[in-house]
N, C-alpha and C positions, 0 to 999 in steps of 0.2 A: 907314738908320735912322735916327731923333732924334727925340736920348733926351731924357725929360721931365721941365719945367723942373723947378730945384730953388722946394720951400716956399720961401715970402719970409719976413723977419723974423714974430716973430706970431706962423703960423701954423704948431698943432700938430693935425698929425692923430692922433685919438682909433678903441683899435677900437670896434666896436659893437655895444654893451652885450643883456643876457642879454634878451630880450622876454620880457613877463608870462603865463603861460601860461595856456590859452584853458581857459572855467571847465565843470570837471564836470556833468555830466548833475544827480546831487548837487544843487550850492550852485545850479542855475539851478533846480530846482524848488523847492526850500528858497523859493529869492527869486517865484518865482511863486506861493509857498502863503502868503507874510506878503502880498501887494500883495492878494490874494484877500479873502488874513482881516484888512487893515487899514478899509475897510470895516464891516465888521457887531462889531468890538470892543467901541464904546460899549454894545452892547444886550447882546453877554455881560457885562460888565463891570454893569451895572442888575439882567440874569440872576441874574448869581453874588452882589450884591450884595440884592438885594431874594425872588429863590427860596429858592437856594443854601446864603442865610446863616439863614433864620425857617429849611430844615428842618436845615443843624446845628442854630441852638438849640433847635429843639425833640426831637430828636433823644439834646442830652443833657437838657434836664428829664425824658424817661421814664424812664431811670435814675436820679430821684431821687423821693427820696419831697415831692417840693415840694405844699403848699398855699394854698390860698389867707387863711385864717383862720383862730388858738389855732398859727401856726407862729413861735417869731425867728426861726429861717435852712433849710434842709434840707441834703440830706445822701445820699448816694449808698446809693443802695436796690438797682444792681444790672441783677438779669435778674430783684429778681420781683416789678415791677408787674406784666412777660411772662408768669408763670407764675399772679400770681393770675389771672389774664386768662381762662388756661386753663383753671383753674379753677370761673370763677363760670358759677353755670347766663345768670345773663343777658346774657353775654356769650354766650356761646353761643349762648341764644335768638336778637339779636341779629341776629349773625351768617345764622344760619341764615333768617331774613326780612329780611338782607338781597340772601343770596341767591334768595330768591322773586323777591321785589322787585323786583330785577334783571331776571332771568328774566321770567316775566310781563309786564313794561312795556318792557321793555328788549329783548331781542334775541326776543322773540314779536309785542308788539305795537304797538309803534311801527315797529320793522324788515316784518313785515311787513303790516298796514295804510299804511303809507308805500309799500312797491310797488303794495300794491295799487290803492290811489285814483292812485300814477303811473298805471299801463297803463293802467284807467281811461278819464282821463284824455287821454290819449293817442289814444283811437276817439272822447272825445266834442269836443261845439261849444263853441267857445271861448264863447259867455255862459255853457253849465255850464261851462266851467273858469271861470272868470274870479271862477262860486259858489263854486264848490268850493276853488276857492285861496285867494278874501276871506273867507270862515270860516274853513276849516281853519288860515290861517298870521291872521288872530288872536286865535284860542287860543295858540299861542305868545309873539308877541308881547306876551301880558295880560304883568305882573308876578306873580314867584311865592304872593304871599301874595293878590291878588288873584283870582288863580284857586284859589284854596287855602280859601274863603270862599264863591266861584261853588259850589266840585265841590260843599263843605257844607250848603251848601244843597240842592244837588239827592239827598243821598244821608237829609238827619236826618232821623226818626221823621217831620217834618212835612213834609218834604220835597217838590221835584218829580214823586222817583223815585215816593215811595208817591202820589200822588195820581194817577198818572197808572196803580198799580196799582188804587185803587180804581173812576177809573171803570173799567176795563178787567174790574171784579171777582172781580180778581186778587189772591189771599191781599201781605198789604206787612210789612213790619221793620224793625227800626231794624239797616240796615246798616254804620252805624258801630258798633257793637253783639256784630253779627254774623259779618259778615265783613269786619273793618278789612282787613286786606289788602289784599282785592281789590280794595276802595272803594278804597284810595291809591294803586292798582297803577293801576285804571281810571283815573284820576284826571292818572296819569304820563302814558298813553298818549293823551287829548287833549289833553293842554298839548304836547307836545313830540313829537304824529307828523306835521306840519310838518317838523321838519327833513329825516326822513327821504324826507318826500315831497318836497324841492327836488331831495337829493340827487341822487332813483334816477328822474329825469324828467330832471334832464341826462344822466344812464348811458343814459336810453330811451333821448331824443335824438339820444347817438350810433355809434347801432348801425347799418348800413346800409338802406335802403329793403328795397335790392335780393335781402338775403341774410333776408328777409322776407319775403317775394314769390315769392321764391327756394322756396320749406320749404312754404309755402301750396299755390302750385302742386305739389308733388306729395303733397300729402297730408296734410300736418301737420297735429294740431287747435292750435287753444292751446293744451294746458299742454304740451303735445310740444314748441310751439316756445318757451313759457315755459321748461322742463326743459333740452333740447337747444340752445337757441340763447342767448336772449335773458338768465338764469343764468349762463352760463362769461361773455358777453363781457361782464358786469357787475361782474365774479364781482369786481374791486380798487374800483369804489364799494361794494358792500358791506363786505367786510373794513372798506375806514373806518367808510360808516357804524356799524357795528357797534360799529371801538375807541369813535368819540365817544360814541356813546348809552350806551354803559357803564360810561363815567367820570363822565358825568353826572350818568345814576343813581346810582352808588356818589354821590354828595354832596349829593342829594334831602335838606334839610333844611326848609325854607316851607313846600313841600305837605303834607309830614306831619303837620309842630307845629298849622298854621292849624288840617286834618281831625280828627284826634285828637291830638298831645300825644301819643303811643307808645302810645293806650289801650287801646281798657282796660285795667287791667294796664301790660304790657309785650307786647300782642297784633302790634301795629304798632310796636313799636320796634325799627326800625335799628340801621345803626353812627356812622349820625353824635349818632341821638339819645340814644344810650345815651353817646357820649362827649360831649354837652352839659349830658349829666344826671351823669355822675361829676365831670368836670371845675369847672360853675361854680354846679351846682344844691347838688353836693359837697361842694363843694372841691375835692376830690385832684386838683390840675393835671397831679403827673406820671401818675396813672394814666391821665388819660384823653388828658389828651397819648400814652399807651403805645397807648392802640388808639386813636385816630388815627392812628400808624404803624405799625400792621395796618392800617390802610384802605387805607393808601397801599400798602403792601407785597399789598392783595388789585388796585388795582386797576394797580400794575405789571406785577404777573404776568394779570393779562386782557390789556395794552399785550403784551406780549412777545409772546403766545398772537395775535393778530390781527398784528403784524410779521411775523410770521413768516409770517403767512398772504399777507399785504400782497408779500414778496418770492418766492409761486411764480409764477410765471409763467405762463399760461393757455397 
């Protein structure tokens, strides 16, 4: 055996250093989360600046007695604005009318009529679908103020509805005075049903035809197919539609303002109109902002309920 040649001059043998430990699963997941969050970070910054920031500022104002006129500076009043709201008969009336308006025009009206129109258009001919869709969507794309003036002309004492009733020799009345909340609810149904119709049309198109045809062969009628097949299979679309319609209906202002201005008296004054009256007509910004926060809380509660329904698998 021959010995290894000695190391030459200037060559120093060093022991290998410790290798870097491999990344742990936690660090890899953190790095992956940061990489995924990077593209949406500009949107998050904009939401914080233009959504979360104003909400935080309004929350601060709701706990003060800020007024538009006749006040040098505002002071912190705690929960006084909220206590005053729940002791105010006009506020409680506005809460009740908001619930009535939301249930009648959104949960029942737009949702039911939109599903009915979508189901009928599935079986209608192409010209009928085109004509019906065009009429319904035209009402939806109209500006809220224009729709309000059209429905005001329809329901007023000398309006179109009473002209039709007179022609049919039926009793007429001043609908905006006798049944104002029903009149504005009908107006919101007329204007907003198109959205529900489009949502349900897309959902019904996703149902496999083999399932409905098999149920029809087994002797299931139209109502049984709707209840046992169609509704369970579009359950998530129903929840999404209800959530979006409810949030939109809770914030309706221009339509009611143009038609009745919350009157007569306060018989059609929903929370958005009550908030506007307190904040900008009576100059009580702090009290009006507290009402706005309560309205935001109502919308959040509805959203939580619907999100819970959406998480439930069929």
